[in-house]
CHARMM-style PDB file with segment names, atoms N, HN, CA, C and O in Angstrom:
ATOM      1  N   MET     1      -3.359  29.377 -30.412  1.00  0.00      PROA
ATOM      2  CA  MET     1      -2.562  29.714 -29.262  1.00  0.00      PROA
ATOM      3  C   MET     1      -1.728  30.945 -29.603  1.00  0.00      PROA
ATOM      4  O   MET     1      -1.047  30.983 -30.627  1.00  0.00      PROA
ATOM      5  N   LYS     2      -1.790  31.947 -28.735  1.00  0.00      PROA
ATOM      6  HN  LYS     2      -2.343  31.916 -27.903  1.00  0.00      PROA
ATOM      7  CA  LYS     2      -0.970  33.138 -28.908  1.00  0.00      PROA
ATOM      8  C   LYS     2       0.236  33.044 -27.998  1.00  0.00      PROA
ATOM      9  O   LYS     2       0.125  32.606 -26.853  1.00  0.00      PROA
ATOM     10  N   PHE     3       1.394  33.457 -28.505  1.00  0.00      PROA
ATOM     11  HN  PHE     3       1.484  33.813 -29.435  1.00  0.00      PROA
ATOM     12  CA  PHE     3       2.584  33.510 -27.674  1.00  0.00      PROA
ATOM     13  C   PHE     3       3.499  34.583 -28.212  1.00  0.00      PROA
ATOM     14  O   PHE     3       3.390  34.994 -29.367  1.00  0.00      PROA
ATOM     15  N   THR     4       4.398  35.028 -27.365  1.00  0.00      PROA
ATOM     16  HN  THR     4       4.486  34.694 -26.427  1.00  0.00      PROA
ATOM     17  CA  THR     4       5.328  36.083 -27.712  1.00  0.00      PROA
ATOM     18  C   THR     4       6.699  35.490 -27.990  1.00  0.00      PROA
ATOM     19  O   THR     4       7.176  34.646 -27.232  1.00  0.00      PROA
ATOM     20  N   VAL     5       7.325  35.916 -29.055  1.00  0.00      PROA
ATOM     21  HN  VAL     5       6.937  36.602 -29.671  1.00  0.00      PROA
ATOM     22  CA  VAL     5       8.678  35.480 -29.378  1.00  0.00      PROA
ATOM     23  C   VAL     5       9.618  36.171 -28.402  1.00  0.00      PROA
ATOM     24  O   VAL     5       9.598  37.395 -28.279  1.00  0.00      PROA
ATOM     25  N   LYS     6      10.442  35.393 -27.708  1.00  0.00      PROA
ATOM     26  HN  LYS     6      10.459  34.398 -27.808  1.00  0.00      PROA
ATOM     27  CA  LYS     6      11.294  35.922 -26.638  1.00  0.00      PROA
ATOM     28  C   LYS     6      12.780  35.799 -26.990  1.00  0.00      PROA
ATOM     29  O   LYS     6      13.201  34.781 -27.539  1.00  0.00      PROA
ATOM     30  N   PRO     7      13.578  36.830 -26.676  1.00  0.00      PROA
ATOM     31  CA  PRO     7      15.030  36.698 -26.788  1.00  0.00      PROA
ATOM     32  C   PRO     7      15.589  36.080 -25.512  1.00  0.00      PROA
ATOM     33  O   PRO     7      14.910  36.056 -24.485  1.00  0.00      PROA
ATOM     34  N   LYS     8      16.811  35.584 -25.568  1.00  0.00      PROA
ATOM     35  HN  LYS     8      17.363  35.604 -26.402  1.00  0.00      PROA
ATOM     36  CA  LYS     8      17.465  35.060 -24.364  1.00  0.00      PROA
ATOM     37  C   LYS     8      17.822  36.230 -23.463  1.00  0.00      PROA
ATOM     38  O   LYS     8      18.356  37.231 -23.941  1.00  0.00      PROA
ATOM     39  N   VAL     9      17.534  36.123 -22.145  1.00  0.00      PROA
ATOM     40  HN  VAL     9      17.101  35.310 -21.757  1.00  0.00      PROA
ATOM     41  CA  VAL     9      17.779  37.243 -21.253  1.00  0.00      PROA
ATOM     42  C   VAL     9      18.581  36.883 -20.006  1.00  0.00      PROA
ATOM     43  O   VAL     9      18.978  37.784 -19.267  1.00  0.00      PROA
ATOM     44  N   GLU    10      18.831  35.623 -19.748  1.00  0.00      PROA
ATOM     45  HN  GLU    10      18.509  34.891 -20.348  1.00  0.00      PROA
ATOM     46  CA  GLU    10      19.593  35.255 -18.556  1.00  0.00      PROA
ATOM     47  C   GLU    10      20.320  33.941 -18.780  1.00  0.00      PROA
ATOM     48  O   GLU    10      20.120  33.283 -19.802  1.00  0.00      PROA
ATOM     49  N   THR    11      21.169  33.554 -17.825  1.00  0.00      PROA
ATOM     50  HN  THR    11      21.331  34.088 -16.996  1.00  0.00      PROA
ATOM     51  CA  THR    11      21.868  32.278 -17.947  1.00  0.00      PROA
ATOM     52  C   THR    11      20.847  31.144 -17.909  1.00  0.00      PROA
ATOM     53  O   THR    11      19.734  31.307 -17.408  1.00  0.00      PROA
ATOM     54  N   THR    12      21.236  30.020 -18.436  1.00  0.00      PROA
ATOM     55  HN  THR    12      22.140  29.887 -18.844  1.00  0.00      PROA
ATOM     56  CA  THR    12      20.287  28.909 -18.566  1.00  0.00      PROA
ATOM     57  C   THR    12      20.801  27.656 -17.882  1.00  0.00      PROA
ATOM     58  O   THR    12      21.987  27.529 -17.578  1.00  0.00      PROA
ATOM     59  N   GLU    13      19.886  26.743 -17.650  1.00  0.00      PROA
ATOM     60  HN  GLU    13      18.922  26.847 -17.897  1.00  0.00      PROA
ATOM     61  CA  GLU    13      20.189  25.406 -17.152  1.00  0.00      PROA
ATOM     62  C   GLU    13      19.514  24.412 -18.072  1.00  0.00      PROA
ATOM     63  O   GLU    13      18.588  24.763 -18.802  1.00  0.00      PROA
ATOM     64  N   GLN    14      19.970  23.183 -18.042  1.00  0.00      PROA
ATOM     65  HN  GLN    14      20.722  22.897 -17.449  1.00  0.00      PROA
ATOM     66  CA  GLN    14      19.407  22.155 -18.905  1.00  0.00      PROA
ATOM     67  C   GLN    14      18.400  21.324 -18.139  1.00  0.00      PROA
ATOM     68  O   GLN    14      18.632  20.962 -16.985  1.00  0.00      PROA
ATOM     69  N   LEU    15      17.274  21.018 -18.783  1.00  0.00      PROA
ATOM     70  HN  LEU    15      17.085  21.312 -19.720  1.00  0.00      PROA
ATOM     71  CA  LEU    15      16.231  20.159 -18.230  1.00  0.00      PROA
ATOM     72  C   LEU    15      15.932  19.087 -19.265  1.00  0.00      PROA
ATOM     73  O   LEU    15      15.568  19.401 -20.398  1.00  0.00      PROA
ATOM     74  N   ASN    16      16.082  17.832 -18.885  1.00  0.00      PROA
ATOM     75  HN  ASN    16      16.378  17.578 -17.964  1.00  0.00      PROA
ATOM     76  CA  ASN    16      15.781  16.731 -19.804  1.00  0.00      PROA
ATOM     77  C   ASN    16      14.326  16.332 -19.650  1.00  0.00      PROA
ATOM     78  O   ASN    16      13.837  16.147 -18.536  1.00  0.00      PROA
ATOM     79  N   LEU    17      13.641  16.201 -20.765  1.00  0.00      PROA
ATOM     80  HN  LEU    17      14.038  16.350 -21.670  1.00  0.00      PROA
ATOM     81  CA  LEU    17      12.218  15.887 -20.777  1.00  0.00      PROA
ATOM     82  C   LEU    17      11.962  14.834 -21.845  1.00  0.00      PROA
ATOM     83  O   LEU    17      12.328  15.021 -23.005  1.00  0.00      PROA
ATOM     84  N   ARG    18      11.343  13.744 -21.464  1.00  0.00      PROA
ATOM     85  HN  ARG    18      11.046  13.592 -20.522  1.00  0.00      PROA
ATOM     86  CA  ARG    18      11.022  12.696 -22.439  1.00  0.00      PROA
ATOM     87  C   ARG    18       9.754  13.086 -23.191  1.00  0.00      PROA
ATOM     88  O   ARG    18       8.742  13.441 -22.586  1.00  0.00      PROA
ATOM     89  N   ILE    19       9.824  13.016 -24.520  1.00  0.00      PROA
ATOM     90  HN  ILE    19      10.646  12.728 -25.012  1.00  0.00      PROA
ATOM     91  CA  ILE    19       8.675  13.341 -25.366  1.00  0.00      PROA
ATOM     92  C   ILE    19       8.537  12.264 -26.438  1.00  0.00      PROA
ATOM     93  O   ILE    19       9.504  11.564 -26.740  1.00  0.00      PROA
ATOM     94  N   PRO    20       7.351  12.126 -27.012  1.00  0.00      PROA
ATOM     95  CA  PRO    20       7.177  11.138 -28.077  1.00  0.00      PROA
ATOM     96  C   PRO    20       8.073  11.461 -29.281  1.00  0.00      PROA
ATOM     97  O   PRO    20       8.347  12.627 -29.567  1.00  0.00      PROA
ATOM     98  N   SER    21       8.518  10.426 -29.973  1.00  0.00      PROA
ATOM     99  HN  SER    21       8.296   9.479 -29.741  1.00  0.00      PROA
ATOM    100  CA  SER    21       9.395  10.592 -31.138  1.00  0.00      PROA
ATOM    101  C   SER    21       8.758  11.471 -32.202  1.00  0.00      PROA
ATOM    102  O   SER    21       9.440  12.284 -32.825  1.00  0.00      PROA
ATOM    103  N   SER    22       7.452  11.314 -32.414  1.00  0.00      PROA
ATOM    104  HN  SER    22       6.899  10.653 -31.907  1.00  0.00      PROA
ATOM    105  CA  SER    22       6.774  12.116 -33.441  1.00  0.00      PROA
ATOM    106  C   SER    22       6.816  13.607 -33.086  1.00  0.00      PROA
ATOM    107  O   SER    22       6.974  14.448 -33.971  1.00  0.00      PROA
ATOM    108  N   LEU    23       6.674  13.936 -31.795  1.00  0.00      PROA
ATOM    109  HN  LEU    23       6.546  13.253 -31.076  1.00  0.00      PROA
ATOM    110  CA  LEU    23       6.762  15.330 -31.379  1.00  0.00      PROA
ATOM    111  C   LEU    23       8.181  15.849 -31.586  1.00  0.00      PROA
ATOM    112  O   LEU    23       8.370  16.985 -32.022  1.00  0.00      PROA
ATOM    113  N   ARG    24       9.168  15.034 -31.278  1.00  0.00      PROA
ATOM    114  HN  ARG    24       9.015  14.112 -30.923  1.00  0.00      PROA
ATOM    115  CA  ARG    24      10.564  15.436 -31.476  1.00  0.00      PROA
ATOM    116  C   ARG    24      10.820  15.764 -32.944  1.00  0.00      PROA
ATOM    117  O   ARG    24      11.476  16.758 -33.256  1.00  0.00      PROA
ATOM    118  N   GLN    25      10.304  14.932 -33.841  1.00  0.00      PROA
ATOM    119  HN  GLN    25       9.771  14.125 -33.587  1.00  0.00      PROA
ATOM    120  CA  GLN    25      10.486  15.182 -35.273  1.00  0.00      PROA
ATOM    121  C   GLN    25       9.816  16.490 -35.687  1.00  0.00      PROA
ATOM    122  O   GLN    25      10.369  17.260 -36.473  1.00  0.00      PROA
ATOM    123  N   HSD    26       8.631  16.731 -35.154  1.00  0.00      PROA
ATOM    124  HN  HSD    26       8.182  16.106 -34.515  1.00  0.00      PROA
ATOM    125  CA  HSD    26       7.919  17.964 -35.479  1.00  0.00      PROA
ATOM    126  C   HSD    26       8.671  19.178 -34.934  1.00  0.00      PROA
ATOM    127  O   HSD    26       8.788  20.196 -35.615  1.00  0.00      PROA
ATOM    128  N   ILE    27       9.174  19.070 -33.722  1.00  0.00      PROA
ATOM    129  HN  ILE    27       9.079  18.242 -33.168  1.00  0.00      PROA
ATOM    130  CA  ILE    27       9.965  20.156 -33.125  1.00  0.00      PROA
ATOM    131  C   ILE    27      11.182  20.456 -33.996  1.00  0.00      PROA
ATOM    132  O   ILE    27      11.470  21.620 -34.274  1.00  0.00      PROA
ATOM    133  N   ASP    28      11.891  19.432 -34.424  1.00  0.00      PROA
ATOM    134  HN  ASP    28      11.658  18.486 -34.198  1.00  0.00      PROA
ATOM    135  CA  ASP    28      13.073  19.634 -35.262  1.00  0.00      PROA
ATOM    136  C   ASP    28      12.701  20.355 -36.559  1.00  0.00      PROA
ATOM    137  O   ASP    28      13.439  21.222 -37.027  1.00  0.00      PROA
ATOM    138  N   SER    29      11.564  19.995 -37.130  1.00  0.00      PROA
ATOM    139  HN  SER    29      10.964  19.290 -36.750  1.00  0.00      PROA
ATOM    140  CA  SER    29      11.097  20.635 -38.360  1.00  0.00      PROA
ATOM    141  C   SER    29      10.795  22.116 -38.129  1.00  0.00      PROA
ATOM    142  O   SER    29      11.221  22.975 -38.900  1.00  0.00      PROA
ATOM    143  N   VAL    30      10.057  22.398 -37.061  1.00  0.00      PROA
ATOM    144  HN  VAL    30       9.711  21.700 -36.435  1.00  0.00      PROA
ATOM    145  CA  VAL    30       9.700  23.786 -36.757  1.00  0.00      PROA
ATOM    146  C   VAL    30      10.942  24.586 -36.356  1.00  0.00      PROA
ATOM    147  O   VAL    30      11.047  25.768 -36.682  1.00  0.00      PROA
ATOM    148  N   ARG    31      11.869  23.961 -35.663  1.00  0.00      PROA
ATOM    149  HN  ARG    31      11.784  23.000 -35.398  1.00  0.00      PROA
ATOM    150  CA  ARG    31      13.114  24.638 -35.295  1.00  0.00      PROA
ATOM    151  C   ARG    31      13.865  25.079 -36.550  1.00  0.00      PROA
ATOM    152  O   ARG    31      14.443  26.165 -36.587  1.00  0.00      PROA
ATOM    153  N   GLY    32      13.851  24.236 -37.567  1.00  0.00      PROA
ATOM    154  HN  GLY    32      13.381  23.354 -37.537  1.00  0.00      PROA
ATOM    155  CA  GLY    32      14.487  24.607 -38.839  1.00  0.00      PROA
ATOM    156  C   GLY    32      13.812  25.808 -39.470  1.00  0.00      PROA
ATOM    157  O   GLY    32      14.481  26.712 -39.970  1.00  0.00      PROA
ATOM    158  N   LEU    33      12.484  25.819 -39.447  1.00  0.00      PROA
ATOM    159  HN  LEU    33      11.941  25.085 -39.041  1.00  0.00      PROA
ATOM    160  CA  LEU    33      11.747  26.974 -39.981  1.00  0.00      PROA
ATOM    161  C   LEU    33      12.049  28.233 -39.174  1.00  0.00      PROA
ATOM    162  O   LEU    33      12.183  29.319 -39.738  1.00  0.00      PROA
ATOM    163  N   ALA    34      12.152  28.087 -37.878  1.00  0.00      PROA
ATOM    164  HN  ALA    34      12.043  27.205 -37.421  1.00  0.00      PROA
ATOM    165  CA  ALA    34      12.457  29.232 -37.019  1.00  0.00      PROA
ATOM    166  C   ALA    34      13.845  29.789 -37.354  1.00  0.00      PROA
ATOM    167  O   ALA    34      14.025  31.003 -37.452  1.00  0.00      PROA
ATOM    168  N   ASP    35      14.810  28.907 -37.525  1.00  0.00      PROA
ATOM    169  HN  ASP    35      14.665  27.921 -37.446  1.00  0.00      PROA
ATOM    170  CA  ASP    35      16.161  29.354 -37.882  1.00  0.00      PROA
ATOM    171  C   ASP    35      16.144  30.127 -39.199  1.00  0.00      PROA
ATOM    172  O   ASP    35      16.779  31.175 -39.318  1.00  0.00      PROA
ATOM    173  N   GLU    36      15.418  29.608 -40.181  1.00  0.00      PROA
ATOM    174  HN  GLU    36      14.903  28.757 -40.085  1.00  0.00      PROA
ATOM    175  CA  GLU    36      15.316  30.281 -41.479  1.00  0.00      PROA
ATOM    176  C   GLU    36      14.674  31.663 -41.346  1.00  0.00      PROA
ATOM    177  O   GLU    36      14.959  32.567 -42.133  1.00  0.00      PROA
ATOM    178  N   SER    37      13.806  31.818 -40.344  1.00  0.00      PROA
ATOM    179  HN  SER    37      13.575  31.084 -39.706  1.00  0.00      PROA
ATOM    180  CA  SER    37      13.095  33.075 -40.136  1.00  0.00      PROA
ATOM    181  C   SER    37      13.799  34.013 -39.166  1.00  0.00      PROA
ATOM    182  O   SER    37      13.320  35.119 -38.917  1.00  0.00      PROA
ATOM    183  N   GLY    38      14.931  33.582 -38.615  1.00  0.00      PROA
ATOM    184  HN  GLY    38      15.320  32.684 -38.817  1.00  0.00      PROA
ATOM    185  CA  GLY    38      15.665  34.406 -37.660  1.00  0.00      PROA
ATOM    186  C   GLY    38      15.029  34.463 -36.285  1.00  0.00      PROA
ATOM    187  O   GLY    38      15.229  35.425 -35.544  1.00  0.00      PROA
ATOM    188  N   VAL    39      14.256  33.428 -35.937  1.00  0.00      PROA
ATOM    189  HN  VAL    39      14.094  32.646 -36.539  1.00  0.00      PROA
ATOM    190  CA  VAL    39      13.582  33.358 -34.639  1.00  0.00      PROA
ATOM    191  C   VAL    39      14.355  32.422 -33.721  1.00  0.00      PROA
ATOM    192  O   VAL    39      14.793  31.354 -34.149  1.00  0.00      PROA
ATOM    193  N   ASP    40      14.522  32.812 -32.470  1.00  0.00      PROA
ATOM    194  HN  ASP    40      14.166  33.679 -32.123  1.00  0.00      PROA
ATOM    195  CA  ASP    40      15.189  31.962 -31.480  1.00  0.00      PROA
ATOM    196  C   ASP    40      14.153  30.971 -30.937  1.00  0.00      PROA
ATOM    197  O   ASP    40      13.389  31.292 -30.027  1.00  0.00      PROA
ATOM    198  N   TYR    41      14.141  29.775 -31.506  1.00  0.00      PROA
ATOM    199  HN  TYR    41      14.762  29.515 -32.245  1.00  0.00      PROA
ATOM    200  CA  TYR    41      13.150  28.755 -31.138  1.00  0.00      PROA
ATOM    201  C   TYR    41      13.206  28.442 -29.648  1.00  0.00      PROA
ATOM    202  O   TYR    41      12.168  28.420 -28.986  1.00  0.00      PROA
ATOM    203  N   ASN    42      14.404  28.199 -29.108  1.00  0.00      PROA
ATOM    204  HN  ASN    42      15.247  28.217 -29.645  1.00  0.00      PROA
ATOM    205  CA  ASN    42      14.521  27.809 -27.708  1.00  0.00      PROA
ATOM    206  C   ASN    42      14.018  28.898 -26.771  1.00  0.00      PROA
ATOM    207  O   ASN    42      13.291  28.605 -25.822  1.00  0.00      PROA
ATOM    208  N   ALA    43      14.391  30.141 -27.020  1.00  0.00      PROA
ATOM    209  HN  ALA    43      14.982  30.378 -27.791  1.00  0.00      PROA
ATOM    210  CA  ALA    43      13.938  31.237 -26.161  1.00  0.00      PROA
ATOM    211  C   ALA    43      12.421  31.388 -26.232  1.00  0.00      PROA
ATOM    212  O   ALA    43      11.773  31.674 -25.224  1.00  0.00      PROA
ATOM    213  N   THR    44      11.859  31.197 -27.418  1.00  0.00      PROA
ATOM    214  HN  THR    44      12.385  30.965 -28.237  1.00  0.00      PROA
ATOM    215  CA  THR    44      10.411  31.283 -27.571  1.00  0.00      PROA
ATOM    216  C   THR    44       9.731  30.157 -26.804  1.00  0.00      PROA
ATOM    217  O   THR    44       8.732  30.384 -26.122  1.00  0.00      PROA
ATOM    218  N   LEU    45      10.264  28.954 -26.911  1.00  0.00      PROA
ATOM    219  HN  LEU    45      11.076  28.769 -27.465  1.00  0.00      PROA
ATOM    220  CA  LEU    45       9.709  27.805 -26.191  1.00  0.00      PROA
ATOM    221  C   LEU    45       9.794  28.015 -24.683  1.00  0.00      PROA
ATOM    222  O   LEU    45       8.840  27.714 -23.965  1.00  0.00      PROA
ATOM    223  N   VAL    46      10.913  28.523 -24.197  1.00  0.00      PROA
ATOM    224  HN  VAL    46      11.687  28.768 -24.780  1.00  0.00      PROA
ATOM    225  CA  VAL    46      11.070  28.781 -22.765  1.00  0.00      PROA
ATOM    226  C   VAL    46      10.025  29.797 -22.300  1.00  0.00      PROA
ATOM    227  O   VAL    46       9.472  29.656 -21.209  1.00  0.00      PROA
ATOM    228  N   GLY    47       9.750  30.809 -23.109  1.00  0.00      PROA
ATOM    229  HN  GLY    47      10.199  30.924 -23.995  1.00  0.00      PROA
ATOM    230  CA  GLY    47       8.716  31.787 -22.764  1.00  0.00      PROA
ATOM    231  C   GLY    47       7.349  31.143 -22.636  1.00  0.00      PROA
ATOM    232  O   GLY    47       6.593  31.453 -21.715  1.00  0.00      PROA
ATOM    233  N   VAL    48       7.035  30.249 -23.557  1.00  0.00      PROA
ATOM    234  HN  VAL    48       7.649  29.997 -24.305  1.00  0.00      PROA
ATOM    235  CA  VAL    48       5.746  29.548 -23.509  1.00  0.00      PROA
ATOM    236  C   VAL    48       5.689  28.642 -22.275  1.00  0.00      PROA
ATOM    237  O   VAL    48       4.655  28.570 -21.610  1.00  0.00      PROA
ATOM    238  N   ILE    49       6.782  27.957 -21.967  1.00  0.00      PROA
ATOM    239  HN  ILE    49       7.621  28.016 -22.507  1.00  0.00      PROA
ATOM    240  CA  ILE    49       6.826  27.095 -20.784  1.00  0.00      PROA
ATOM    241  C   ILE    49       6.646  27.925 -19.515  1.00  0.00      PROA
ATOM    242  O   ILE    49       5.938  27.506 -18.599  1.00  0.00      PROA
ATOM    243  N   ALA    50       7.274  29.086 -19.453  1.00  0.00      PROA
ATOM    244  HN  ALA    50       7.849  29.426 -20.197  1.00  0.00      PROA
ATOM    245  CA  ALA    50       7.142  29.954 -18.278  1.00  0.00      PROA
ATOM    246  C   ALA    50       5.694  30.408 -18.094  1.00  0.00      PROA
ATOM    247  O   ALA    50       5.181  30.412 -16.975  1.00  0.00      PROA
ATOM    248  N   GLU    51       5.034  30.791 -19.193  1.00  0.00      PROA
ATOM    249  HN  GLU    51       5.450  30.788 -20.102  1.00  0.00      PROA
ATOM    250  CA  GLU    51       3.627  31.192 -19.116  1.00  0.00      PROA
ATOM    251  C   GLU    51       2.756  30.026 -18.670  1.00  0.00      PROA
ATOM    252  O   GLU    51       1.889  30.185 -17.810  1.00  0.00      PROA
ATOM    253  N   PHE    52       2.988  28.839 -19.262  1.00  0.00      PROA
ATOM    254  HN  PHE    52       3.692  28.710 -19.960  1.00  0.00      PROA
ATOM    255  CA  PHE    52       2.237  27.648 -18.890  1.00  0.00      PROA
ATOM    256  C   PHE    52       2.416  27.334 -17.409  1.00  0.00      PROA
ATOM    257  O   PHE    52       1.447  27.045 -16.707  1.00  0.00      PROA
ATOM    258  N   ASN    53       3.654  27.391 -16.940  1.00  0.00      PROA
ATOM    259  HN  ASN    53       4.441  27.626 -17.510  1.00  0.00      PROA
ATOM    260  CA  ASN    53       3.945  27.065 -15.549  1.00  0.00      PROA
ATOM    261  C   ASN    53       3.221  28.020 -14.595  1.00  0.00      PROA
ATOM    262  O   ASN    53       2.678  27.590 -13.578  1.00  0.00      PROA
ATOM    263  N   SER    54       3.215  29.302 -14.919  1.00  0.00      PROA
ATOM    264  HN  SER    54       3.657  29.652 -15.746  1.00  0.00      PROA
ATOM    265  CA  SER    54       2.524  30.290 -14.086  1.00  0.00      PROA
ATOM    266  C   SER    54       1.017  30.046 -14.070  1.00  0.00      PROA
ATOM    267  O   SER    54       0.380  30.098 -13.018  1.00  0.00      PROA
ATOM    268  N   GLU    55       0.458  29.781 -15.246  1.00  0.00      PROA
ATOM    269  HN  GLU    55       0.976  29.739 -16.101  1.00  0.00      PROA
ATOM    270  CA  GLU    55      -0.979  29.534 -15.324  1.00  0.00      PROA
ATOM    271  C   GLU    55      -1.366  28.245 -14.599  1.00  0.00      PROA
ATOM    272  O   GLU    55      -2.384  28.203 -13.907  1.00  0.00      PROA
ATOM    273  N   LEU    56      -0.560  27.201 -14.755  1.00  0.00      PROA
ATOM    274  HN  LEU    56       0.266  27.235 -15.316  1.00  0.00      PROA
ATOM    275  CA  LEU    56      -0.845  25.943 -14.064  1.00  0.00      PROA
ATOM    276  C   LEU    56      -0.736  26.128 -12.559  1.00  0.00      PROA
ATOM    277  O   LEU    56      -1.571  25.618 -11.812  1.00  0.00      PROA
ATOM    278  N   GLU    57       0.280  26.852 -12.103  1.00  0.00      PROA
ATOM    279  HN  GLU    57       0.959  27.267 -12.710  1.00  0.00      PROA
ATOM    280  CA  GLU    57       0.424  27.116 -10.670  1.00  0.00      PROA
ATOM    281  C   GLU    57      -0.806  27.839 -10.127  1.00  0.00      PROA
ATOM    282  O   GLU    57      -1.316  27.484  -9.064  1.00  0.00      PROA
ATOM    283  N   ALA    58      -1.282  28.846 -10.849  1.00  0.00      PROA
ATOM    284  HN  ALA    58      -0.867  29.134 -11.713  1.00  0.00      PROA
ATOM    285  CA  ALA    58      -2.462  29.599 -10.403  1.00  0.00      PROA
ATOM    286  C   ALA    58      -3.688  28.690 -10.347  1.00  0.00      PROA
ATOM    287  O   ALA    58      -4.471  28.757  -9.400  1.00  0.00      PROA
ATOM    288  N   GLN    59      -3.852  27.849 -11.352  1.00  0.00      PROA
ATOM    289  HN  GLN    59      -3.216  27.794 -12.122  1.00  0.00      PROA
ATOM    290  CA  GLN    59      -4.995  26.932 -11.376  1.00  0.00      PROA
ATOM    291  C   GLN    59      -4.915  25.935 -10.224  1.00  0.00      PROA
ATOM    292  O   GLN    59      -5.922  25.654  -9.575  1.00  0.00      PROA
ATOM    293  N   LEU    60      -3.738  25.408  -9.972  1.00  0.00      PROA
ATOM    294  HN  LEU    60      -2.920  25.637 -10.500  1.00  0.00      PROA
ATOM    295  CA  LEU    60      -3.578  24.448  -8.875  1.00  0.00      PROA
ATOM    296  C   LEU    60      -3.819  25.118  -7.523  1.00  0.00      PROA
ATOM    297  O   LEU    60      -4.409  24.510  -6.629  1.00  0.00      PROA
ATOM    298  N   GLN    61      -3.370  26.362  -7.367  1.00  0.00      PROA
ATOM    299  HN  GLN    61      -2.891  26.855  -8.093  1.00  0.00      PROA
ATOM    300  CA  GLN    61      -3.614  27.091  -6.120  1.00  0.00      PROA
ATOM    301  C   GLN    61      -5.106  27.335  -5.917  1.00  0.00      PROA
ATOM    302  O   GLN    61      -5.619  27.201  -4.806  1.00  0.00      PROA
ATOM    303  N   ARG    62      -5.807  27.702  -7.014  1.00  0.00      PROA
ATOM    304  HN  ARG    62      -5.389  27.811  -7.916  1.00  0.00      PROA
ATOM    305  CA  ARG    62      -7.266  27.900  -6.913  1.00  0.00      PROA
ATOM    306  C   ARG    62      -7.953  26.603  -6.506  1.00  0.00      PROA
ATOM    307  O   ARG    62      -8.848  26.613  -5.660  1.00  0.00      PROA
ATOM    308  N   SER    63      -7.539  25.480  -7.106  1.00  0.00      PROA
ATOM    309  HN  SER    63      -6.812  25.472  -7.793  1.00  0.00      PROA
ATOM    310  CA  SER    63      -8.130  24.182  -6.768  1.00  0.00      PROA
ATOM    311  C   SER    63      -7.834  23.825  -5.323  1.00  0.00      PROA
ATOM    312  O   SER    63      -8.705  23.318  -4.615  1.00  0.00      PROA
ATOM    313  N   LYS    64      -6.622  24.083  -4.886  1.00  0.00      PROA
ATOM    314  HN  LYS    64      -5.915  24.495  -5.461  1.00  0.00      PROA
ATOM    315  CA  LYS    64      -6.228  23.794  -3.510  1.00  0.00      PROA
ATOM    316  C   LYS    64      -7.031  24.646  -2.536  1.00  0.00      PROA
ATOM    317  O   LYS    64      -7.494  24.144  -1.511  1.00  0.00      PROA
ATOM    318  N   ASN    65      -7.200  25.915  -2.841  1.00  0.00      PROA
ATOM    319  HN  ASN    65      -6.825  26.323  -3.673  1.00  0.00      PROA
ATOM    320  CA  ASN    65      -7.958  26.821  -1.976  1.00  0.00      PROA
ATOM    321  C   ASN    65      -9.438  26.430  -1.921  1.00  0.00      PROA
ATOM    322  O   ASN    65     -10.069  26.534  -0.870  1.00  0.00      PROA
ATOM    323  N   LYS    66      -9.989  25.982  -3.050  1.00  0.00      PROA
ATOM    324  HN  LYS    66      -9.476  25.898  -3.904  1.00  0.00      PROA
ATOM    325  CA  LYS    66     -11.376  25.516  -3.078  1.00  0.00      PROA
ATOM    326  C   LYS    66     -11.548  24.303  -2.177  1.00  0.00      PROA
ATOM    327  O   LYS    66     -12.519  24.204  -1.426  1.00  0.00      PROA
ATOM    328  N   ALA    67     -10.592  23.379  -2.261  1.00  0.00      PROA
ATOM    329  HN  ALA    67      -9.804  23.459  -2.871  1.00  0.00      PROA
ATOM    330  CA  ALA    67     -10.673  22.128  -1.501  1.00  0.00      PROA
ATOM    331  C   ALA    67     -10.544  22.392   0.005  1.00  0.00      PROA
ATOM    332  O   ALA    67     -11.103  21.648   0.812  1.00  0.00      PROA
ATOM    333  N   SER    68      -9.824  23.427   0.381  1.00  0.00      PROA
ATOM    334  HN  SER    68      -9.370  24.031  -0.274  1.00  0.00      PROA
ATOM    335  CA  SER    68      -9.647  23.696   1.808  1.00  0.00      PROA
ATOM    336  C   SER    68     -10.460  24.911   2.255  1.00  0.00      PROA
ATOM    337  O   SER    68     -10.195  25.489   3.309  1.00  0.00      PROA
ATOM    338  N   GLY    69     -11.449  25.293   1.450  1.00  0.00      PROA
ATOM    339  HN  GLY    69     -11.664  24.824   0.593  1.00  0.00      PROA
ATOM    340  CA  GLY    69     -12.262  26.463   1.756  1.00  0.00      PROA
ATOM    341  C   GLY    69     -13.277  26.223   2.860  1.00  0.00      PROA
ATOM    342  O   GLY    69     -13.319  25.142   3.446  1.00  0.00      PROA
ATOM    343  N   PRO    70     -14.100  27.239   3.148  1.00  0.00      PROA
ATOM    344  CA  PRO    70     -15.124  27.146   4.195  1.00  0.00      PROA
ATOM    345  C   PRO    70     -16.053  25.953   3.974  1.00  0.00      PROA
ATOM    346  O   PRO    70     -16.412  25.631   2.842  1.00  0.00      PROA
ATOM    347  N   GLY    71     -16.428  25.314   5.057  1.00  0.00      PROA
ATOM    348  HN  GLY    71     -16.137  25.575   5.977  1.00  0.00      PROA
ATOM    349  CA  GLY    71     -17.345  24.179   4.980  1.00  0.00      PROA
ATOM    350  C   GLY    71     -16.677  22.860   4.707  1.00  0.00      PROA
ATOM    351  O   GLY    71     -17.323  21.814   4.783  1.00  0.00      PROA
ATOM    352  N   ASN    72     -15.383  22.881   4.388  1.00  0.00      PROA
ATOM    353  HN  ASN    72     -14.859  23.730   4.326  1.00  0.00      PROA
ATOM    354  CA  ASN    72     -14.645  21.659   4.127  1.00  0.00      PROA
ATOM    355  C   ASN    72     -13.974  21.232   5.429  1.00  0.00      PROA
ATOM    356  O   ASN    72     -13.292  22.032   6.070  1.00  0.00      PROA
ATOM    357  N   PRO    73     -14.166  19.979   5.818  1.00  0.00      PROA
ATOM    358  CA  PRO    73     -13.576  19.516   7.089  1.00  0.00      PROA
ATOM    359  C   PRO    73     -12.054  19.646   7.127  1.00  0.00      PROA
ATOM    360  O   PRO    73     -11.469  19.692   8.208  1.00  0.00      PROA
ATOM    361  N   ALA    74     -11.408  19.705   5.965  1.00  0.00      PROA
ATOM    362  HN  ALA    74     -11.884  19.668   5.086  1.00  0.00      PROA
ATOM    363  CA  ALA    74      -9.948  19.815   5.943  1.00  0.00      PROA
ATOM    364  C   ALA    74      -9.482  21.228   6.280  1.00  0.00      PROA
ATOM    365  O   ALA    74      -8.292  21.438   6.517  1.00  0.00      PROA
ATOM    366  N   SER    75     -10.390  22.197   6.307  1.00  0.00      PROA
ATOM    367  HN  SER    75     -11.356  22.027   6.115  1.00  0.00      PROA
ATOM    368  CA  SER    75      -9.951  23.584   6.544  1.00  0.00      PROA
ATOM    369  C   SER    75      -9.781  23.905   8.009  1.00  0.00      PROA
ATOM    370  OT1 SER    75      -9.418  25.029   8.356  1.00  0.00      PROA
TER     371      SER     75
END
């Protein structure tokens, strides 16, 4: 997976997300490595989430358009 390391660029809000305990432990470990490397873990994660959200939205729109396309009774 390729991703770009992102700096913080705007005000933020908090979003609570339930994740498995094992993932939380792994995140904490990688966050420590990021701190040691001078990388902003949270800003990088937010960048990846933003890319994922855009790609998922595009995929869902394509699926929606296919379902309501020509020849479909719902169109």
